[in-house]
N, C-alpha and C positions, 0 to 999 in steps of 0.2 A: 232699491233692492230687489234682485228679481227671487221668488222662493226657488229653493232647491228642490222641493218637489211637490210634485201636488197634491190638492189636498184630499180630503178623506171624499167626500162630496164628489169631486174628478173624479176619483180611482172610479167610484162606484157606479160613476154614470157610465165610464168605459167598461167596464166590466159585466153592468148591466142596465145597458142600454134600454131596455122595456120597463122598466121600472118607474112608479110613478114618481113626483117629487115628493108625495108623502113618505113612498116604501126607502128613497135615497135620505132622507132625514131622518126616519125611526133608525135605520142601519148605522146611520153615522152616528149618530146619539147613544147606542149601543156598544158599539166602539170605542166611544170617548170616556163609558163608563169603564171599560175595563181596566184594573189597577196595575196590572202585571200581566204582558205578552211577549211572546217571541215576536223580532220582527221579521219583515216578510219583504222579499225582494219580489217585485212582479215586473215583466217586460212584453211589450207587446209588440208586433212587429206589422208594418205597416209598409208593403211592398212598394209603396210612393215615395216614401221616406225613410227617414233612419228609425232604428228600434230606437224606443222611445221608455223611459225609465219612468214607473210611475209610483212604488214605495222604495 
């Protein structure tokens, strides 16, 4: 089964391309520790591809 959405780490790598692997893991863990948060929709547009729904 294909995942419906990108993983948190994939999204973080996309929006923070210069972040180290350690930073991505830290940010991902911080987001996993959140008990209640508002959903976020983030779309990126690549002129060579169709818009990509990340979250």
